Structure formats: C-alpha cells, structure tokens
C-alpha positions in Angstrom: 27.1 19.2 -1.0 23.8 17.4 -1.3 23.4 14.7 -3.9 20.0 13.3 -5.0 19.6 9.8 -6.0 17.3 9.7 -9.0 16.5 6.1 -8.8 16.7 3.3 -6.2 17.4 -0.4 -6.8 15.5 -2.8 -4.9 16.3 -6.5 -4.6 13.4 -8.9 -3.7 14.6 -12.0 -2.0 13.2 -15.3 -1.7 12.5 -16.2 2.0 15.3 -18.0 3.8 15.3 -21.8 3.7 12.8 -23.2 6.0 10.4 -20.4 5.7 8.1 -20.0 2.8 7.1 -16.8 1.4 3.5 -17.4 2.4 4.0 -19.1 5.7 0.7 -19.1 7.7 1.3 -17.3 11.0 -1.6 -16.4 13.4 -1.4 -13.4 15.7 -0.2 -15.4 18.8 2.7 -16.6 16.8 3.5 -13.5 15.0 6.9 -12.7 16.5 8.1 -16.3 15.6 7.8 -15.4 12.1 10.7 -12.9 12.8 12.9 -15.3 14.5 16.6 -14.2 13.9 15.4 -10.7 13.3 15.5 -7.7 15.6 11.7 -6.7 15.8 10.8 -3.1 15.4 8.8 -2.7 18.6 6.3 -0.3 17.1 2.9 -1.8 16.6 1.6 -1.3 13.2 -2.1 -2.1 13.4 -3.9 -2.7 10.1 -7.3 -1.3 10.0 -9.5 -3.8 8.2 -12.1 -1.0 7.1 -9.8 1.6 5.8 -6.4 1.9 4.0 -3.3 1.8 6.5 -0.3 4.0 5.5 3.0 3.7 7.3 6.0 5.9 6.5 9.3 3.7 6.5 13.0 4.2 6.1 15.1 1.2 5.3 18.9 1.3 5.3 21.4 -0.3 3.1 23.3 -3.3 4.6 20.3 -4.8 6.4 17.6 -7.5 5.3 14.0 -6.3 6.4 11.4 -8.7 6.8 7.6 -7.8 6.8 5.1 -10.2 8.4 1.3 -9.7 8.5 -0.4 -11.5 11.2 -4.2 -12.0 12.0 -6.4 -14.4 13.7 -8.8 -14.3 10.7 -7.8 -17.0 8.4 -9.2 -15.4 5.2 -8.0 -11.8 5.6 -6.5 -10.6 2.3 -4.8 -7.3 1.6 -3.3 -5.3 -1.2 0.3 -4.4 0.1 2.1 -1.7 -1.8 5.5 -0.4 -1.2 6.2 3.0 -2.9 9.3 5.2 -2.9 9.3 8.8 -1.7 8.6 9.9 -5.3 5.7 7.6 -5.3 7.0 5.0 -7.6 5.9 1.4 -6.8 8.6 -0.9 -5.8 6.5 -3.8 -4.8 2.8 -4.6 -5.1 0.9 -7.8 -4.5 -2.4 -9.2 -3.0 -1.4 -10.8 0.2 -3.0 -13.2 2.9 -2.7 -12.9 6.7 0.5 -14.9 7.5 2.5 -12.9 4.6 6.2 -12.9 5.0 8.6 -11.2 2.6 12.2 -10.2 2.7 13.7 -7.0 1.3 17.1 -5.6 0.8 18.0 -2.1 -0.6 21.1 -0.9 -2.4 20.7 2.5 -0.9 18.7 4.3 2.0 15.0 3.9 0.9 12.5 6.2 2.1 8.9 5.4 1.2 5.5 4.2 2.3 3.9 0.9 3.0 0.2 0.9 2.1 -2.1 -1.8 3.2 -5.6 -1.8 1.7 -8.3 -4.5 2.8 -9.9 -6.5 0.0 -12.5 -7.8 2.2 -13.6 -5.2 5.2 -14.0 -6.9 8.6 -14.0 -5.6 11.9 -11.1 -7.6 13.1 -7.6 -6.0 13.0 -4.4 -7.4 11.7 -0.7 -6.5 12.6 2.2 -5.7 10.4 5.6 -6.6 12.0 8.9 -5.4 10.8 12.2 -7.1 11.6 15.7 -6.5 10.4 19.1 -7.9 10.5 22.6 -6.9 9.4 23.5 -8.6 6.2 26.7 -10.7 6.8 29.7 -10.1 4.7 30.7 -12.8 2.6 
C-alpha cells in the first residue's frame, strides 16, 4: 500500500556553536566548512552565468549542511530549495561562504536552484555534507 505525504515539515537550524551562518570560506578551505560531516563526494559546480539546478533527496534522522564556496569575494546567489511539488521550503540571497544546516521530519525529495545575481566567468561550488542526528 502506498501512502502519499501531502505536506512536509522542514526545520531550519542555526549553525552549530562556533560556526556562523554566513562564515566566509574560500574554495581552498571549502571542505573545512563541513568538518564533522560526511561529505557527498559529488562536485556541484555552480555556473555563474546560468541557473544551476540540483535534484536532491534528504532523509529523516540526519542533519544536512550546504556550503557555497568560491574564490570570488563578492559572488552573490539566490538559493531556493523546493519540494517535489514545487513548493518553496527555503529561499534567500546568499554570498559565497554561505553555510546552512537543515533537518527534515520525513524523506525530502526536491531541488536546489542556485541563480547568480551578478554574472561572472568564475565558478563556485556547492558542497553537501550530512551526519546522523544523535539521539537524546
């Protein structure tokens, strides 16, 4: 029997102590932004002249960290996270060095859309890390 979830809850977390939500991280130190997280080894290259779309699945029981890294200090992007029905779950203008943690109450299937605000020939990178939520 298949059940369809008609809505998803998403909880936005503050970054853990010692890491600000807008910490500046350049391309060389991008992996340091995910210290303590298992890094998804796929490279998500952000094209600074076009919209980048990434299909994702996030699972309950994990914290997911998104980090955008670039060597260009004034790169700004519009980042949108939508569920599979197209409903916006998160939308914000972010800078290179953006770090944000997410947790989901159910399996989340959706898309990350990153749109450059200022077009540039330089690329940026999105890294995704995850870690198991410790039971309390």
